[in-house]
C-alpha positions as CSV (number, residue, x, y, z in Angstrom):
1,M,-24.4,-12.9,-13.2
2,P,-26.6,-13.8,-16.1
3,E,-24.8,-16.1,-18.7
4,D,-25.7,-13.7,-21.6
5,K,-23.9,-10.7,-19.7
6,R,-20.7,-12.9,-19.3
7,K,-20.7,-13.6,-23.0
8,T,-20.9,-9.9,-23.8
9,E,-18.1,-9.1,-21.5
10,Q,-16.0,-11.8,-22.9
11,E,-16.6,-10.7,-26.4
12,R,-15.6,-7.1,-25.8
13,G,-12.3,-8.5,-24.2
14,Y,-13.1,-7.2,-20.7
15,T,-11.0,-9.0,-18.1
16,P,-11.4,-7.7,-14.4
17,A,-8.1,-7.0,-12.5
18,S,-7.1,-9.7,-10.0
19,P,-7.5,-8.8,-6.3
20,V,-3.6,-8.7,-6.0
21,K,-3.5,-6.0,-8.7
22,R,-6.3,-4.0,-7.2
23,T,-4.5,-4.2,-3.7
24,L,-1.2,-2.9,-5.4
25,A,-3.3,-0.1,-7.0
26,W,-4.5,1.0,-3.6
27,I,-1.1,1.1,-2.3
28,G,0.0,3.2,-5.2
29,L,-2.9,5.5,-4.4
30,V,-1.6,6.0,-0.9
31,Y,1.8,6.8,-2.1
32,M,0.4,9.3,-4.8
33,V,-1.5,11.1,-1.9
34,I,1.6,11.3,0.1
35,L,3.8,12.6,-2.7
36,L,1.0,15.2,-3.4
37,A,1.0,16.4,0.2
38,L,4.8,16.7,0.2
39,T,4.8,18.6,-3.1
40,T,2.0,20.9,-1.8
41,Y,3.9,21.5,1.5
42,F,7.0,22.5,-0.6
43,Y,5.1,24.8,-2.8
44,F,3.4,26.7,0.2
45,T,6.4,26.9,2.6
46,G,9.4,26.7,0.2
47,A,11.3,24.0,2.2
48,G,11.1,20.4,1.8
49,L,10.6,17.8,4.6
50,G,13.5,15.7,5.6
51,N,13.8,12.4,7.7
52,L,10.7,10.8,6.0
53,G,12.2,7.5,5.1
54,P,10.8,5.4,7.8
55,L,7.4,7.1,7.6
56,L,7.4,6.4,3.8
57,A,8.1,2.6,4.3
58,V,4.9,2.2,6.5
59,P,2.3,2.0,3.6
60,G,4.6,-0.3,1.8
61,L,5.0,-2.8,4.8
62,I,1.2,-2.7,5.5
63,G,0.5,-3.2,1.8
64,L,2.9,-6.1,1.6
65,G,1.1,-7.9,4.4
66,I,-2.2,-7.3,2.7
67,V,-0.9,-8.6,-0.6
68,S,0.4,-11.8,0.9
69,L,-2.9,-12.4,2.6
70,V,-5.0,-11.6,-0.6
71,S,-2.5,-13.6,-2.9
72,W,-3.1,-16.6,-0.5
73,K,-6.9,-16.3,-0.4
74,T,-7.2,-16.0,-4.2
75,T,-4.6,-18.2,-5.7
76,G,-3.5,-20.5,-2.7
77,K,0.1,-19.7,-3.4
78,L,2.6,-19.3,-0.6
79,G,0.5,-21.5,1.8
80,R,-1.7,-20.4,4.8
81,L,0.9,-20.2,7.5
82,P,3.6,-18.5,5.6
83,A,1.1,-15.9,4.4
84,I,-0.2,-15.2,7.8
85,A,3.5,-15.1,9.2
86,L,4.6,-12.7,6.5
87,A,1.7,-10.4,7.0
88,A,2.2,-10.5,10.9
89,V,5.9,-9.6,10.4
90,C,5.2,-6.9,8.0
91,W,2.5,-5.3,10.3
92,L,4.8,-5.6,13.3
93,L,7.6,-3.9,11.3
94,A,5.1,-1.2,10.4
95,A,4.0,-0.6,13.9
96,A,7.8,-0.4,15.1
97,T,8.6,1.9,12.2
98,L,5.7,4.4,12.6
99,P,6.9,6.1,15.8
100,I,10.3,6.6,14.3
101,G,8.7,8.0,11.2
102,I,6.5,10.3,13.2
103,A,9.5,11.5,15.2
104,G,11.3,12.0,12.0
105,L,8.4,14.2,10.6
106,M,8.0,16.2,13.8
107,S,11.8,16.9,13.6
108,N,11.1,19.2,10.7
109,F,8.8,21.5,12.8
110,G,10.9,21.7,16.0
111,G,12.5,24.8,17.2
């Protein structure tokens, strides 16, 4: 980026968000879409969906794994091995929780 453009951005007080904050914003966006879908379903059918706890934990677990890797890559905090281990544990928990969550979601439509 040219030096004169950097100075104008600093003069205006523009500070870009850190990669960790942007990652957390994407996680929040996923939860917002899920809540929008749940609300829309309720308005169209008049009945809420139950047994969604495990399914709602999956985006948070995936996001935590991504945040640990992004934090390690940008700041160096947490260390390489612990960041990779935390990401692996989170993703394995998400993979184990996803079938339980899908079964809970499908229990709302069974006869």
